[in-house]
PAKEFI-638732 format. One record per atom (N, C-alpha, C): residue in three letters; y, z, x. Coordinates in pm, whole numbers, padded with zeros to 5 digits, always signed. Atoms other than C-alpha are relative to their C-alpha. Example, Ala and Ser with C-alpha at 12.3 -4.5 7.8 and 13.67 -1.06 7.14 Angstrom:
// PAKEFI-638732
Ala-00119+00000+00089 Ala-00450+00780+01230 Ala+00120+00000+00090 Ser-00119-00006-00082 Ser-00106+00714+01367 Ser+00109+00073-00077 
// end
This chain:
// PAKEFI-638732
Met-00110+00047-00047 Met+04105-00215-22723 Met+00093-00081-00096 Ala-00078+00035+00121 Ala+04422-00304-22898 Ala-00006-00144-00048 Lys+00013+00126+00089 Lys+04460-00589-23139 Lys+00113-00076+00045 Val-00068+00073-00050 Val+04640-00870-22995 Val+00000-00119-00067 Gly-00004+00123+00100 Gly+04782-01186-23189 Gly+00062-00089+00120 Ile-00042+00100-00114 Ile+04851-01511-22973 Ile+00078-00101-00153 Phe-00089+00084+00073 Phe+05142-01704-23136 Phe+00079-00098+00069 Phe-00099+00117-00077 Phe+05324-02026-23017 Phe+00066-00089-00094 Gly-00092+00123+00089 Gly+05588-02299-23119 Gly-00061-00116+00075 Thr+00024+00135-00057 Thr+05497-02662-23017 Thr+00082-00111-00070 Ser-00036+00137+00065 Ser+05646-02998-23069 Ser-00088-00156+00007 Thr+00110+00116-00004 Thr+05404-03249-22897 Thr-00143+00035-00003 Gly+00117-00073-00008 Gly+05097-03018-22887 Gly-00059+00062+00133 Thr+00045-00057-00154 Thr+05093-02909-22514 Thr-00014+00159-00018 Thr-00008-00194+00024 Thr+05217-02521-22609 Thr-00167+00017-00070 Ala+00155-00052+00076 Ala+04912-02535-22874 Ala-00142-00021+00092 Asp+00084+00005-00065 Asp+04695-02661-22594 Asp-00042+00121+00081 Val-00012-00127-00062 Val+04767-02387-22382 Val-00042+00097-00046 Ala+00011-00090+00069 Ala+04749-02149-22645 Ala-00158+00016-00034 Asp+00126+00002+00029 Asp+04394-02254-22716 Asp-00092+00036+00122 Leu+00098-00060-00130 Leu+04289-02198-22363 Leu-00003+00105+00026 Ile+00000-00135+00015 Ile+04439-01862-22357 Ile-00083+00090-00105 Lys+00106-00049+00098 Lys+04215-01791-22672 Lys-00149+00002+00047 Glu+00139-00005-00060 Glu+03924-01909-22513 Glu-00021+00076+00122 Ala-00012-00093-00104 Ala+03985-01702-22222 Ala-00018+00166-00052 Phe+00001-00133+00054 Phe+04043-01385-22422 Phe-00132+00035-00094 Gly+00107-00034+00099 Gly+03771-01443-22664 Gly+00048+00104-00114 Asp-00005-00071+00129 Asp+03725-01212-22935 Asp+00116+00117+00015 Asp-00087-00097-00020 Asp+03977-00971-22759 Asp+00150-00040-00060 Ala-00141+00035+00044 Ala+04274-01154-22927 Ala-00044-00090-00108 Asp+00027+00056+00121 Asp+04336-01320-23275 Asp+00082-00124+00021 Gly-00098+00131-00028 Gly+04483-01669-23293 Gly-00067-00130+00039 Pro-00147+00042-00002 Pro+04630-01896-23207 Pro+00072-00039-00112 Phe-00052+00024+00113 Phe+04886-01902-23462 Phe+00130-00090+00020 Asp-00152+00094-00038 Asp+05171-02180-23490 Asp+00100+00046-00079 Ile-00112-00089+00055 Ile+05480-02001-23564 Ile+00049-00112-00150 Asp-00070+00058+00124 Asp+05579-02310-23786 Asp-00061-00006-00113 Glu+00103-00021+00112 Glu+05274-02267-24011 Glu+00006+00139-00050 Leu-00015-00130+00072 Leu+05343-01895-24078 Leu+00098+00008-00123 Glu-00074-00009+00133 Glu+05444-01787-24426 Glu+00079+00103-00027 Ala-00038-00137-00024 Ala+05488-01435-24357 Ala+00022+00071+00128 Val+00008-00030-00174 Val+05622-01379-23988 Val+00008+00146-00001 Lys+00006-00112-00008 Lys+05658-01017-24086 Lys-00106+00063+00001 Glu+00144-00027-00014 Glu+05329-00946-24191 Glu-00085-00021+00111 Asp+00093+00040-00069 Asp+05172-01156-23971 Asp+00004+00068+00143 Phe-00005-00042-00140 Phe+05336-00992-23650 Phe+00011+00161-00021 Glu+00010-00162-00010 Glu+05341-00617-23760 Glu-00120+00050-00013 Lys+00127-00059-00003 Lys+04948-00597-23792 Lys-00052+00019+00143 Tyr+00036-00004-00139 Tyr+04927-00634-23414 Tyr+00090+00111+00088 Asp-00056-00094-00118 Asp+04965-00378-23118 Asp+00083-00077+00097 Gly-00043+00055-00137 Gly+05044-00646-22861 Gly-00013-00159-00062 Phe-00025+00157+00007 Phe+05147-01022-22848 Phe-00004-00101+00125 Ile+00003+00100-00103 Ile+05089-01307-22629 Ile+00083-00117-00080 Val-00087+00097+00072 Val+05386-01572-22739 Val+00019-00102+00099 Gly-00010+00088-00088 Gly+05414-01902-22608 Gly+00125-00128-00041 Thr-00099+00053+00031 Thr+05682-02167-22626 Thr+00021-00122+00095 Pro-00042+00110-00066 Pro+05783-02527-22509 Pro+00142-00005+00040 Thr-00146-00025-00034 Thr+06150-02599-22356 Thr+00059-00139-00035 Trp-00050+00154+00047 Trp+06331-02910-22535 Trp+00113-00002+00015 Asn-00139-00005-00005 Asn+06680-02813-22559 Asn+00063+00056+00135 Thr-00043-00054-00116 Thr+06747-02782-22205 Thr+00138+00048+00035 Gly-00127-00040-00047 Gly+07048-02623-22059 Gly+00090+00101-00117 Ala-00048-00062+00145 Ala+07124-02480-22416 Ala+00026+00168+00043 Asp-00003-00141-00009 Asp+07225-02122-22429 Asp-00095+00085-00089 Thr+00128-00038+00077 Thr+06988-02043-22711 Thr-00061-00098-00081 Glu+00080+00104+00115 Glu+06751-02203-22958 Glu-00048-00126+00101 Arg+00030+00078-00113 Arg+06621-02369-22642 Arg-00169-00062-00023 Ser+00108+00052+00041 Ser+06258-02428-22798 Ser-00040-00124-00027 Gly-00006+00108+00101 Gly+06313-02700-23041 Gly-00125+00021-00071 Thr+00139+00000+00081 Thr+06022-02554-23259 Thr+00076+00113-00091 Gly-00052-00122+00117 Gly+06017-02289-23542 Gly+00055+00120+00054 Trp-00051-00129-00080 Trp+06078-02010-23285 Trp+00161-00004-00006 Asp-00153-00014+00007 Asp+06462-02105-23292 Asp+00060+00054-00111 Glu-00019-00043+00096 Glu+06487-02006-23627 Glu-00055+00169-00025 Val+00072-00148+00016 Val+06256-01697-23622 Val+00081+00090+00077 Tyr-00066-00113-00082 Tyr+06438-01523-23346 Tyr+00099+00036-00055 Tyr-00132-00026+00046 Tyr+06769-01529-23506 Tyr-00017+00078-00129 Thr-00017-00036+00122 Thr+06687-01469-23848 Thr-00111+00107-00046 Lys+00109-00092+00056 Lys+06334-01291-23904 Lys-00029+00076+00123 Met+00048-00082-00093 Met+06276-01119-23568 Met+00076+00132-00023 Pro-00060-00135+00014 Pro+06558-00862-23614 Pro-00076+00075-00095 Glu+00088-00068+00072 Glu+06336-00754-23904 Glu-00146+00072+00025 Leu+00154-00028-00063 Leu+06020-00714-23719 Leu+00011+00165+00044 Lys+00049-00174-00057 Lys+05885-00318-23617 Lys-00080-00046+00129 Ile+00078+00020-00123 Ile+05787-00433-23263 Ile+00037+00091+00104 Glu-00060-00076-00083 Glu+05972-00164-23084 Glu-00156+00084+00078 Gly+00114-00071-00090 Gly+05697-00035-22790 Gly-00130-00076-00011 Lys+00125+00113+00014 Lys+05452-00328-22857 Lys+00000-00039+00131 His-00002+00061-00132 His+05335-00497-22561 His-00007-00169-00018 Val+00014+00131+00031 Val+05406-00852-22509 Val+00026-00080+00128 Ala-00002+00094-00128 Ala+05348-01137-22264 Ala+00020-00103-00049 Val-00069+00148+00051 Val+05492-01472-22262 Val-00059-00100+00080 Phe+00016+00129-00063 Phe+05373-01826-22174 Phe+00082-00109-00043 Gly-00072+00114+00035 Gly+05557-02148-22160 Gly-00018-00132+00044 Cys+00060+00127-00030 Cys+05540-02511-22091 Cys+00146-00071+00013 Gly-00146+00070-00036 Gly+05803-02733-21917 Gly-00018-00106+00081 Asp+00038+00131-00116 Asp+05844-03052-21670 Asp+00096+00065+00121 Gln-00048-00043-00087 Gln+05958-02901-21366 Gln+00046-00090+00103 Ile-00033+00131-00062 Ile+06023-03253-21204 Ile+00151-00073-00072 Ser-00093+00067+00081 Ser+06252-03416-21456 Ser+00113+00116-00060 Tyr-00106-00087+00044 Tyr+06410-03092-21570 Tyr+00009+00121+00105 Ala-00001-00088-00112 Ala+06414-02907-21235 Ala+00097+00106-00005 Glu-00119-00119-00011 Glu+06740-02692-21290 Glu-00020+00068-00138 Asn+00026-00081+00124 Asn+06601-02591-21663 Asn-00138+00015-00017 Phe+00133-00028+00039 Phe+06238-02539-21600 Phe-00059+00100-00092 Ala+00036-00102+00092 Ala+06064-02370-21899 Ala+00131+00124-00051 Asp-00070-00087+00030 Asp+06386-02200-21977 Asp-00021+00064-00134 Ala+00003-00058+00125 Ala+06280-02134-22334 Ala-00073+00107-00005 Thr+00072-00131-00012 Thr+06037-01898-22218 Thr+00061+00142+00049 Gly-00093-00124-00034 Gly+06293-01684-22079 Gly+00071+00047-00147 Glu-00063-00044+00120 Glu+06466-01684-22413 Glu-00096+00070-00073 Leu+00086-00072+00093 Leu+06152-01586-22591 Leu-00021+00147+00062 His-00013-00118-00040 His+06108-01301-22356 His+00110+00105-00024 Asp-00150-00089+00012 Asp+06479-01168-22388 Asp-00025+00030-00168 Val-00026-00032+00160 Val+06440-01185-22782 Val-00096+00123-00021 Phe+00100-00071+00009 Phe+06133-00982-22764 Phe+00024+00161+00058 Glu-00034-00129-00036 Glu+06270-00716-22521 Glu+00134+00046-00056 Asp-00103-00044+00073 Asp+06596-00690-22691 Asp-00037+00101-00133 Leu+00066-00071+00139 Leu+06371-00571-22999 Leu-00056+00132+00022 Gly+00049-00137-00065 Gly+06260-00292-22779 Gly-00170+00012+00048 Ala+00142-00004-00032 Ala+05898-00452-22705 Ala+00004+00021+00149 Lys+00008-00001-00156 Lys+05747-00379-22380 Lys-00033-00130+00078 Met+00029+00086-00080 Met+05749-00608-22124 Met-00015-00013+00130 Gly+00020+00005-00129 Gly+05689-00720-21788 Gly-00149-00013+00051 Phe+00132+00031-00028 Phe+05336-00794-21835 Phe-00037-00152+00033 Gly+00059+00140-00033 Gly+05162-01126-21708 Gly+00124-00080+00099 Tyr-00070+00051-00111 Tyr+05454-01194-21435 Tyr-00076-00081+00083 Thr+00064+00089-00122 Thr+05362-01483-21201 Thr+00101-00040+00101 Ser-00085+00055-00112 Ser+05463-01610-20891 Ser+00037-00159-00032 Gln-00084+00140-00013 Gln+05719-01934-20827 Gln-00104-00076+00082 Glu+00073+00097-00115 Glu+05466-02039-20569 Glu-00096-00101-00044 Gly+00077+00089+00021 Gly+05297-02363-20602 Gly+00096-00082-00127 Tyr-00054+00023+00118 Tyr+05579-02475-20871 Tyr+00145-00097+00121 Glu-00101+00074-00062 Glu+05874-02745-20754 Glu+00110-00026-00073 His-00098+00001+00112 His+06155-02653-20986 His+00115+00073+00097 Glu-00130-00040-00058 Glu+06520-02565-20875 Glu+00047+00124-00051 Ala-00056-00124+00049 Ala+06609-02305-21127 Ala-00083+00012-00142 Ser+00057-00006+00135 Ser+06487-02177-21451 Ser+00060+00163-00052 Lys-00063-00125+00055 Lys+06614-01905-21692 Lys-00135+00088-00024 Ser+00124-00033+00037 Ser+06248-01786-21700 Ser-00043+00103+00138 Ile+00014-00094-00156 Ile+06321-01585-21343 Ile+00027+00138-00046 Arg-00048-00176+00009 Arg+06291-01203-21359 Arg-00035+00044+00157 Glu+00019-00055-00115 Glu+06323-01048-21010 Glu-00079-00104+00091 Asp+00070+00106-00107 Asp+06185-01350-20809 Asp-00141-00050-00068 Lys+00086+00035+00036 Lys+05934-01402-21054 Lys+00015-00066-00147 Phe-00012+00038+00101 Phe+05836-01612-21351 Phe-00042+00119-00126 Cys+00031-00108+00049 Cys+05850-01386-21657 Cys-00149-00027-00111 Gly+00148+00042+00067 Gly+05497-01515-21779 Gly-00063-00134+00074 Leu+00073+00108-00051 Leu+05286-01799-21732 Leu+00047-00131-00029 Leu-00065+00138+00040 Leu+05455-02130-21710 Leu-00105-00123+00033 Cys+00097+00109-00011 Cys+05249-02445-21724 Cys+00063-00133-00011 Asp-00087+00122-00008 Asp+05373-02821-21644 Asp-00132-00128-00047 Gly+00078+00111+00020 Gly+05140-03072-21843 Gly+00019-00125+00040 Val-00017+00153-00042 Val+05311-03368-21698 Val-00003-00003+00155 Asn+00026+00012-00153 Asn+05304-03287-21338 Asn-00105+00069+00064 Gln+00139-00103-00072 Gln+05030-03029-21283 Gln-00110+00037-00077 Glu+00075-00032+00093 Glu+04830-03064-21565 Glu-00154+00044+00033 Asp+00139-00055-00079 Asp+04514-03027-21333 Asp-00008+00150+00045 Leu-00001-00143-00052 Leu+04629-02666-21257 Leu+00012+00086-00130 Thr-00008-00065+00124 Thr+04662-02560-21618 Thr-00125+00120-00036 Asp+00134-00075+00056 Asp+04305-02445-21672 Asp-00018+00144+00113 Lys-00003-00116-00078 Lys+04293-02226-21379 Lys+00101+00090+00000 Arg-00107-00072+00008 Arg+04629-02104-21413 Arg+00001+00091-00125 Val+00020-00066+00132 Val+04550-01965-21782 Val-00121+00113+00041 Val+00113-00094-00012 Val+04199-01818-21657 Val+00078+00123+00119 Asn-00073-00063-00084 Asn+04396-01656-21358 Asn+00102+00119-00065 Trp-00125-00085+00060 Trp+04678-01504-21600 Trp-00065+00089-00108 Val+00064-00108+00114 Val+04430-01381-21896 Val-00076+00113+00094 Ser+00051-00129-00093 Ser+04256-01180-21588 Ser+00079+00100+00030 Gln-00101-00125-00041 Gln+04570-01043-21479 Gln+00056+00094-00125 Leu-00067-00073+00100 Leu+04686-00943-21828 Leu-00133+00104-00041 Lys+00094-00097+00028 Lys+04345-00748-21894 Lys+00001+00084+00097 Thr-00015-00109-00067 Thr+04419-00535-21614 Thr+00142+00068+00032 Glu-00161-00057-00009 Glu+04799-00479-21674 Glu+00003+00128-00116 
// end
């Protein structure tokens, strides 16, 4: 099996909690999770993996870039261009509040997706249905699906465990 690393950014710990659930569901098939704010050598940490599961919260709602409010915002535009990730498989996950930020639900997940895609990573893994969510818009939508797993720890925390397990099962077949 390919060597997969789980990386995330977090502000309040919610995205870290989801990353822990993803690691639990993957077991020994994935390394991590690693907090992007705690990495000292991003290039070396990323390039040793064949694939990535990457996650982010959304704090800077409505912004065009740097939407996560975490270390990802700096890494995207300063360190990511140096990485050799072309052709590597990437799946994304994100956290947001679909009620209070209905027009910008988990927008940073879309930015995370696009940064990896622009660097030549293979995307399209782990896309999920919008069914069961109550948002109006999201920059994380690709062809009527979310570009990854989206979790709402404010309004649908009770659904997170099941969503993670289903998503990881989906990823293992893709």
